[in-house]
C-alpha positions as CSV (number, residue, x, y, z in Angstrom):
1,M,121.4,131.9,105.2
2,P,118.7,129.4,105.0
3,Q,119.7,125.4,105.0
4,V,118.3,122.2,104.7
5,D,119.8,118.6,105.9
6,W,117.5,116.0,104.0
7,L,116.6,115.6,100.9
8,F,113.4,113.1,100.2
9,L,112.6,111.6,96.6
10,D,109.2,110.0,95.8
11,M,108.9,108.3,92.7
12,N,105.3,109.6,91.0
13,A,103.0,106.9,90.0
14,F,106.0,104.0,90.3
15,F,104.1,101.3,88.9
16,A,102.0,102.7,86.3
17,S,105.5,104.9,85.0
18,A,107.3,102.1,85.1
19,E,104.9,100.3,82.7
20,Q,105.0,103.2,80.3
21,Q,108.8,103.3,80.5
22,M,109.0,99.4,79.7
23,R,106.0,99.6,77.4
24,P,106.6,102.7,75.0
25,E,102.6,102.3,73.4
26,L,101.5,103.1,76.7
27,R,103.0,106.5,77.1
28,G,100.6,109.3,77.1
29,R,97.4,107.1,77.8
30,P,95.6,106.1,81.0
31,V,97.1,103.4,82.6
32,A,96.2,101.3,85.5
33,V,98.2,98.8,87.4
34,V,95.9,95.6,88.7
35,P,96.6,92.5,90.5
36,M,94.6,90.2,88.0
37,M,92.4,90.9,85.1
38,T,89.1,91.0,86.8
39,D,86.7,94.0,87.5
40,T,86.2,92.8,90.9
41,T,89.5,93.6,92.0
42,C,91.1,97.2,92.8
43,C,93.6,99.3,91.0
44,I,97.0,99.3,92.8
45,A,98.1,102.2,90.6
46,A,96.9,104.7,88.2
47,S,99.2,106.9,85.7
48,Y,98.5,110.4,85.7
49,E,96.6,110.4,82.8
50,A,94.0,107.7,84.4
51,R,94.1,110.0,87.7
52,A,93.0,112.9,85.6
53,Y,89.8,110.5,85.4
54,G,89.2,110.1,89.3
55,I,91.0,107.0,89.1
56,K,93.4,106.3,92.0
57,T,95.0,103.3,94.2
58,G,92.2,101.8,95.9
59,T,89.8,102.1,92.8
60,N,87.7,99.6,92.1
61,V,88.5,98.3,88.2
62,G,84.5,98.0,87.1
63,Q,84.3,101.1,88.6
64,A,87.4,102.5,86.7
65,R,86.6,101.2,83.3
66,R,83.0,103.5,83.9
67,Q,85.1,105.9,84.6
68,C,87.4,106.0,81.8
69,P,86.4,103.7,79.3
70,G,89.8,104.1,77.2
71,L,91.5,103.0,80.6
72,V,94.5,100.4,79.8
73,L,94.8,97.8,82.6
74,V,98.2,96.0,83.0
75,K,98.7,93.3,85.8
76,G,101.5,94.0,87.9
77,R,105.4,92.5,87.0
78,H,106.4,93.1,90.2
79,E,109.9,91.6,89.6
80,D,110.5,94.1,87.1
81,Y,109.3,97.2,89.3
82,V,111.8,95.8,91.8
83,R,114.8,95.5,89.1
84,L,113.6,99.5,88.2
85,H,113.8,100.5,92.0
86,H,117.4,98.6,92.3
87,E,118.5,101.0,89.2
88,I,116.7,104.0,90.7
89,L,118.9,103.3,93.8
90,A,122.1,103.1,91.9
91,A,121.5,106.2,89.8
92,I,120.8,108.6,93.0
93,E,123.9,107.2,94.5
94,T,125.7,108.8,91.6
95,V,124.7,112.0,93.2
96,L,124.6,111.4,96.6
97,P,124.5,108.9,99.4
98,I,121.2,107.2,100.2
99,E,120.5,107.6,103.9
100,K,117.3,105.2,104.2
101,V,115.4,103.5,101.5
102,C,111.7,103.8,102.9
103,S,109.5,102.1,100.5
104,I,109.8,101.0,96.7
105,D,109.2,104.3,95.4
106,E,110.9,106.6,98.5
107,V,114.2,106.9,99.8
108,A,115.8,109.7,102.3
109,C,119.1,111.0,101.7
110,R,121.2,113.4,104.2
111,L,122.9,116.1,102.4
112,S,126.6,116.8,103.2
113,P,127.7,119.9,104.8
114,P,128.3,121.9,101.5
115,D,125.2,120.9,100.0
116,R,123.0,122.3,102.7
117,E,122.6,125.8,101.4
118,V,119.1,125.9,99.9
119,D,120.5,127.0,96.2
120,R,123.2,124.0,96.4
121,A,120.3,121.7,98.0
122,R,117.9,122.3,94.7
123,Q,120.9,121.9,92.5
124,V,121.7,118.3,93.8
125,G,118.1,117.4,93.8
126,E,117.9,118.3,90.3
127,R,120.8,116.2,89.5
128,A,119.3,113.1,91.1
129,K,116.1,113.4,88.9
130,L,118.4,113.9,86.0
131,A,120.3,111.1,86.7
132,I,117.1,108.8,87.1
133,K,116.0,110.3,83.7
134,E,119.0,109.5,82.0
135,Q,120.2,106.3,83.7
136,V,117.0,104.9,84.2
137,G,114.1,105.9,82.1
138,A,112.6,109.4,81.2
139,Q,109.1,108.2,81.8
140,L,110.3,107.6,85.4
141,R,109.4,111.1,87.0
142,C,110.0,112.1,90.8
143,S,109.1,114.9,93.1
144,V,111.8,115.9,95.7
145,G,111.3,117.5,99.1
146,L,114.0,119.5,100.9
147,A,113.9,120.3,104.5
148,T,115.7,120.2,108.3
149,N,114.3,116.8,109.0
150,R,112.9,113.7,107.4
151,L,109.2,114.0,108.1
152,L,109.3,117.6,106.7
153,A,111.4,116.8,103.5
154,K,108.7,114.0,102.7
155,L,105.6,116.4,103.4
156,A,107.8,118.9,100.6
157,S,107.9,116.1,98.5
158,N,104.4,115.5,98.3
159,L,103.9,119.7,97.6
160,K,104.2,119.6,93.6
161,K,103.6,116.4,92.0
162,P,104.4,115.5,89.4
163,D,108.0,116.2,88.8
164,G,108.5,118.8,91.5
165,L,110.8,119.9,93.8
166,S,109.8,121.9,96.5
167,V,111.7,123.3,100.2
168,I,110.5,124.1,103.7
169,T,113.3,126.1,105.5
170,R,113.2,126.2,109.2
171,E,112.6,130.0,109.5
172,E,109.1,129.2,107.5
173,L,107.9,127.1,110.0
174,P,105.4,126.7,111.8
175,R,103.2,129.3,109.3
176,R,104.1,127.3,106.2
177,L,102.4,124.3,107.3
178,Y,99.1,126.0,108.5
179,A,97.4,125.7,105.0
180,L,97.9,121.6,104.8
181,E,95.4,119.4,106.0
182,L,96.4,117.0,108.8
183,R,96.2,113.9,106.6
184,E,98.7,115.2,104.7
185,F,101.2,114.2,107.3
186,T,102.6,110.9,107.0
187,G,101.9,109.1,110.5
188,I,98.4,111.0,111.0
189,G,95.9,108.4,109.7
190,A,92.4,108.3,110.2
191,N,92.8,107.0,113.9
192,M,95.2,109.6,115.0
193,Q,92.8,112.3,113.0
194,R,90.1,111.2,115.3
195,R,92.1,111.3,118.2
196,L,93.2,114.4,117.5
197,A,89.8,116.0,116.8
198,E,88.7,114.2,120.6
199,R,91.2,116.9,121.8
200,G,89.6,119.9,119.7
201,V,92.4,119.5,116.9
202,R,91.3,120.0,113.8
203,T,93.7,121.9,112.0
204,T,97.4,121.9,111.2
205,R,97.7,125.1,112.9
206,Q,96.1,123.8,116.1
207,L,98.7,120.8,116.1
208,C,101.8,123.1,115.9
209,G,100.2,125.2,119.4
210,L,100.0,122.1,121.2
211,S,102.4,121.7,123.9
212,C,105.1,119.0,124.2
213,D,103.5,117.2,127.0
214,A,100.2,117.5,124.9
215,L,101.6,116.0,121.6
216,V,102.7,113.3,123.9
217,E,99.4,112.8,126.1
218,V,97.5,112.3,122.3
219,W,100.3,109.9,120.8
220,G,100.3,107.7,124.0
221,S,103.9,107.6,123.8
222,R,107.5,109.5,123.4
223,V,106.4,109.7,119.6
224,G,104.4,113.0,120.4
225,A,107.6,114.5,121.8
226,L,109.4,113.7,118.8
227,W,106.4,115.3,116.3
228,W,106.8,118.3,118.7
229,H,110.6,118.8,117.8
230,W,110.0,117.7,113.9
231,L,106.9,120.2,113.3
232,R,109.5,123.1,114.0
233,G,112.2,121.7,111.8
234,E,114.3,120.2,114.2
235,E,115.9,116.7,114.2
236,A,114.7,113.9,116.8
237,D,116.3,110.7,116.4
238,E,113.5,107.8,116.1
239,R,114.6,104.7,118.2
240,A,114.7,101.1,116.7
241,T,111.4,99.8,116.8
242,H,110.6,96.0,117.2
243,R,108.8,94.2,114.5
244,R,105.5,93.3,115.6
245,T,104.4,91.0,112.8
246,V,105.1,89.2,109.7
247,G,102.4,88.5,107.2
248,H,101.0,87.8,103.8
249,S,97.3,87.9,102.2
250,H,96.1,86.9,98.5
251,V,93.2,87.4,96.3
252,L,92.6,83.9,94.9
253,A,92.4,83.9,91.0
254,P,89.0,82.3,90.1
255,E,90.2,78.9,89.2
256,L,91.6,78.9,92.8
257,R,88.4,79.5,94.3
258,T,88.2,76.2,95.6
259,D,88.9,74.5,99.2
260,E,91.5,72.5,97.9
261,G,92.9,75.9,96.1
262,A,92.7,78.5,99.2
263,R,95.0,75.9,101.2
264,G,97.3,75.5,98.6
265,V,97.8,79.1,98.3
266,L,98.0,79.3,102.0
267,V,100.8,77.1,101.9
268,R,102.8,79.1,99.1
269,L,102.0,81.9,101.8
270,L,103.4,80.1,104.3
271,H,106.6,79.4,102.8
272,K,106.9,83.2,102.0
273,A,106.4,84.3,105.3
274,A,108.8,81.9,106.9
275,A,111.3,82.5,104.8
276,R,111.0,86.3,105.6
277,L,110.8,85.7,109.4
278,R,114.1,83.9,109.2
279,K,115.6,86.4,107.0
280,L,114.7,89.1,109.5
281,G,116.3,87.1,112.2
282,Y,113.2,86.5,114.4
283,V,111.1,84.0,115.4
284,A,107.2,83.6,116.1
285,R,105.0,82.2,119.1
286,R,101.7,82.4,117.4
287,I,100.6,82.2,113.9
288,E,97.1,83.2,112.4
289,F,95.3,81.8,109.3
290,G,92.3,83.7,107.4
291,V,89.9,82.7,104.8
292,R,87.2,85.5,103.4
293,Y,84.1,83.9,101.4
294,V,82.3,84.9,98.5
295,G,78.8,86.2,99.9
296,D,77.7,85.2,103.2
297,R,76.6,81.6,104.2
298,G,72.9,83.2,104.0
299,G,73.4,84.2,100.4
300,G,73.4,88.1,101.4
301,A,76.2,90.5,99.8
302,R,78.6,90.6,102.6
303,G,81.3,87.9,102.7
304,G,81.7,85.2,105.6
305,K,85.2,85.2,107.3
306,W,87.0,81.9,109.0
307,R,90.0,82.8,111.5
308,A,92.2,80.5,113.9
309,R,95.1,81.0,115.9
310,V,97.9,78.4,117.0
311,N,100.3,79.0,119.7
312,L,103.9,77.9,118.5
313,A,106.7,77.5,120.6
314,R,109.6,80.2,119.4
315,C,109.2,78.8,116.1
316,S,111.1,80.1,112.8
317,D,110.8,76.7,110.8
318,T,108.4,75.8,107.7
319,P,107.5,72.3,108.3
320,T,106.2,73.1,112.2
321,M,104.1,76.1,111.1
322,L,102.7,73.7,108.0
323,K,101.6,71.1,111.1
324,A,99.8,74.3,112.7
325,L,98.2,74.7,109.2
326,D,96.9,71.3,108.9
327,T,95.5,71.5,112.3
328,A,93.7,74.7,111.8
329,W,92.3,73.3,108.6
330,R,90.8,70.1,109.6
331,L,89.0,72.2,112.7
332,R,86.5,74.2,110.3
333,S,83.3,74.0,110.4
334,A,80.9,72.9,108.0
335,D,79.7,76.0,106.8
336,D,83.4,76.9,105.9
337,L,83.8,73.8,103.6
338,A,80.5,74.7,101.9
339,A,81.6,78.4,101.1
340,T,83.4,79.7,98.5
341,P,86.9,81.0,99.6
342,L,87.9,84.5,98.0
343,K,91.0,85.7,100.0
344,V,93.4,84.1,102.3
345,S,95.9,85.4,104.9
346,L,98.0,84.4,107.5
347,S,100.4,86.5,110.1
348,L,102.9,85.4,112.4
349,W,102.8,87.3,115.6
350,K,104.5,87.8,119.2
351,L,107.6,88.0,117.3
352,E,111.2,87.7,119.3
353,P,114.5,88.2,118.2
354,A,116.0,84.5,117.4
355,G,119.4,85.7,119.0
356,G,121.6,82.7,119.7
357,M,118.6,80.8,119.2
358,V,120.3,76.7,119.2
359,L,118.5,73.9,117.7
360,P,115.9,72.4,119.5
361,L,115.9,69.3,122.1
362,F,114.1,66.6,120.0
363,A,115.1,65.4,117.0
364,E,112.2,65.7,114.9
365,E,112.1,69.4,115.9
366,R,115.7,69.5,114.8
367,Q,115.4,68.1,111.9
368,A,112.4,70.8,110.5
369,T,115.0,73.7,111.7
370,Q,117.7,72.1,109.7
371,A,115.3,71.3,106.7
372,A,114.4,75.1,106.8
373,R,118.0,76.0,107.0
374,T,119.0,74.2,104.2
375,M,116.6,75.4,101.9
376,D,117.1,79.2,102.5
377,A,120.6,78.3,101.6
378,V,119.7,76.8,98.5
379,N,117.2,79.5,97.5
380,A,119.7,82.0,98.2
381,A,122.2,80.4,95.7
382,F,120.0,79.3,93.0
383,G,117.0,81.5,93.3
384,A,113.5,81.7,95.5
385,G,111.4,78.4,94.8
386,S,114.2,76.4,94.1
387,M,113.6,74.2,97.1
388,Y,110.6,73.9,98.3
389,F,108.0,71.6,100.4
390,A,106.0,69.4,98.5
391,S,102.9,70.4,100.0
392,M,103.4,73.6,97.9
393,H,104.1,72.2,94.5
394,E,100.7,72.4,93.0
395,T,100.5,76.0,93.9
396,R,104.3,77.1,93.6
397,D,103.4,79.9,90.9
398,S,100.4,81.4,92.6
399,A,100.6,84.3,95.5
400,P,103.7,85.8,92.7
401,M,106.1,88.2,94.2
402,R,104.1,91.3,95.8
403,I,105.4,94.4,97.2
404,A,104.5,95.6,100.5
405,F,104.6,99.5,101.4
406,S,108.1,98.9,103.4
407,H,109.6,95.7,102.2
408,I,111.1,95.4,99.0
409,P,111.9,91.8,97.9
410,E,115.6,91.1,96.8
411,L,116.4,90.4,93.2
412,E,116.6,86.9,92.5
413,P,120.2,85.6,91.3
414,E,120.5,84.6,87.6
415,R,120.4,81.0,87.4
416,D,122.9,78.8,85.8
417,P,121.5,77.8,82.3
418,T,124.0,75.0,82.2
419,P,122.9,71.5,84.0
């Protein structure tokens, strides 16, 4: 009798559905969630009513307005989405345990042996969907995929949206996959699709026909061998990967598109990135800063860029990174100073596990490290932003919470209203 081992649950149009759940007047209407109220930015989510007009994640807001004159724009409220995310996790776990939180709107669950028979697994999937509707909100629909490994379960969750449930059994493989496009597989992006095409692989049927050695050659690593097993419905363990970078970027609000505003937001992003680095247990050996400008310096349509790179010595403290920013900022050219900034970014590179990192030798460096640890402890107890360095005071409310694909911010603790 066919069995499945994994249940993958994907919330449908999560940010837009969350807004429709929290604001009843938006239900049944085309809604797009945006980072700021300007036609020059892009939609970060679209309701299914908006998708009927061809609007999707990444659609320019001005273009979306033209496609759908009745479109309702809503500025993203990421703190609320994180709160709903945790409520959804709690609802799912009333039905079955969560094995892995894959992103803000996706979770993977390993089914217990009694629930692996397909009919039982379907019932578990329907119960999980019902738990979310009853315990969190009826507007929060999701799609469920069932399969014998996590890759195929995620693939199955995409087959019927919204509010669907699909099953891929090992007995159907690989034939069940042949009708799918390569880009429908998570892990096959534009670059990998191009590499496959260079080897004559343009269809899923051709991909499934490759040998294990051929897939290793295509991927350039043992990941190709994992794919060979996954495509056949087999389990294959993924080794823990070493994080390569921590970074943040932010499109500047119109009032912050000045030299001072850009630096202030960079300082804010630096605080967030440094705190996140420490929480993950890493140190960085390099920091990179970037600014993208409105238009280019010759008056053309394409914006110019400024980039700077500063090497660090196994650093995780905020004061040292602030000094690196000051050093790089002073070395900008006259053209950079005259341009209008549009977007700022920073990335921490060459990450290493902090391990048993001891305090630095020099007193000034020890003070910087101790200050960072103290600030983290205060913010953990009283909420993010309770303590920060004076250099970010003017922009402490800029660059608000953003949710990356696989990084979900923690809920901030309630602050004690008493003095």
